[in-house]
N, C-alpha and C positions, 0 to 999 in steps of 0.2 A: 460677180459680174459688174461691169461699169456701163451705165446708161448715160447717153448724152442727149443733146437737143434732137428733136424729131425721132427718127427710128434708129439713131446711132446706138450700137451696142457692142461691147467687147466681152467675150465669155458668155456664160449661161448660168441661170439660177437652177436649171434642171427641174425635174419633177413636173414638167409642163407649165411652169410658172412664168415663162418669158412673155406669154401673151397677156398676162395680167399686169405686168410690171409698168408699162407706159402710163397707165392711169395713176398708179401709185407714185411714180416719179414726178408727174405734174403736181400731185398733191404736196409732196414733201418739199419740192422746190418753191411752191407758193407759200407754204407755211414756214420755210427755212428752218425746219427742225426734223430730227430723226423720228421714225415711227416703227412700231412692230405691227405686222399684219398677220392675222390668223386666217389660215386657208383650210377649207373643208374639201374633202374628196369630191370630184365632179365626174365620176364614172368614166365614160369613154374618152373624155378629153385628156386623160392621163394625169390630171392634177391629183396630188395626194395630200392627206392631212399634214399640217405643219405650221410653223411660224417663220415669217420672213422679216429680217431686219434691214431697213433701208436708211441710209444716212446721206444727206446732201453735202456736196463739196462745191463751193463756189469761190471764185476769186475775191479778194478783198474789195470792198466798195471803193470806187474811185471818186476822189474829191478834187475839184478845181477851185482854188481860192484865187479870185481875181482881185488883186491888190496886195502888194507885198509890204505894206506899212506895218505899224505896230499891231493893229488889231488883226490884220490878215496873217501876220507872222505868228501870233499867239494861237489863232484858230488852226493854222497849219501844224504847229507843234503838238497841240493837244489831240488833234484828229489823228496824227501819225501814231501817237502813243496809245490810241484806242483802236487801232487796227485798220485805219483807212490808208489807201495808197494816195498820197498827197502831191498835187502839182500846183505850184505857185505861179501865177501869170501876172505880169505887169509889163507895160510898154516901156518902162524905164529899166535898163540893165542893172542899175545900182540897186533896185528894189526886187530884182528877180535873179538871184544867184545863190549858189550853194554856200558861200561864205556867210551870207546874211541869214539864210534859212537852212541850216545843217540838217534839220529833221525832215525836210521835204524830200520826197523821192525824185522829183524833177522840178526844174525851174525853167520857165519859158519867158524870154524877153522879146516881145513882139507886139505889133498892133493888134488890138482885140478882134477886129473884123477878120484879120488874116488868121488868127489863132483858131477861131470858130470854124473856119473853112477846112481845117486839117486835123482837129483833135477828135478822138473817138468818144462818142457819148451814147450810152444806152440806158436801160432801165435800172442799172446798178450804179449810175453816175449821180453825184451830188455837186451842185454848183452854188458858190457863195459869192455875191458881189459885195466887195469891201474895198472899192477903189477910192481914189482921192476926191471924187466929186460926182455930182448928179449926172453929168454928161456921160462919163464912162460907165456908171452903174446902169444907166438907161440902155446903153448898147449891150451890156452883158445880159440884162433881163430880156430884152427884145430878141436876142439870138437864142437864149436858153429856152424860152417858151415854145420855140419851134422844134425842139428836140424831145427825146423820150426820157429826159433826165428824171430821176425819181424824186429829187429834192432840189428846189431852187429857192434861195434865200437872199435878201438884200438888206444891208445895213442902212439905218436911217430912221426918220420919223414917219408918223402917219401922214403928215402934210406932204412930205417928200413923195411918199408912195402915191397919193392922190394925184399929184401933179404929173408924175412920170407915167402912171397908168393911163391918164387921159391922153397924153401925147402918143403913147404906144398904140392905144386903141384907135386913135385917129388915123394911124398909118396901117390899120388892118390887123393889129395884134389880136390874138384869140382872147376873148373875154373869159372863157372857161379856164384857160391855162393861167391867165393873170390872177384869177381868183384862187388858184392853187399855190401861188408863190407865197412863201413865208416872209412877210414884210410888215412891220419891222421884224427882222430875223431874231430868233432865239427866244428862250423862255423869259418872261418878265419877272425877274427877281430883284430888280433894283440895281443891276450891275452898272459900274462906273468905269473901272479900269479895263484895259485890253485883256488882261488875264481873266477877269470876271465875265466879260463879254464872250470870251472864247468858251467858257464853261456853259453859258446859256446856249450858244450856237451848237456846239458839239453835242450837248445833251439833247437838243431838239432833233438833230440828225439821227442820233442813236434811237430815239423814240420812234 
């Protein structure tokens, strides 16, 4: 049987187990891992003794890398190699194209405000701001905290973060969501090169 969001179901587990499945489904989707459930007979309900195996199937996590420069390119490449569906976004066509980023699943060359108005973002979405400057990163973060994105990260220093957060909060940005943003982005392992920074960032997203 295949169970989807809500009450969606195709097929049947039989043995009176379909009524128990929704609770199990929510559990394995939350844990993102397979589980075995032991079932004991429940008399008149028709449930019989047995063991049920449930396995979650989810689409690959979606990563938007804002900034198609050296660091953004390395993050995109490594993320693609570790199972993310990667979209590189840059307002400059030269920095957002398939020739420059052959490992990206998509490239979008457009104004950041326009992009956020039309891209899908849900709880399986990851967003990294690695643009060419404070102004563009600020736009990315301010839009991102208004979404359900699972992970939001921004490249840069602690000083940059404090400055941008103050400006975003002054315009009504959520304090709670800003506190959840990974900035400076990535594990602190003394990375210097774009390749090393990519390892830090993608490692953090996987965690």
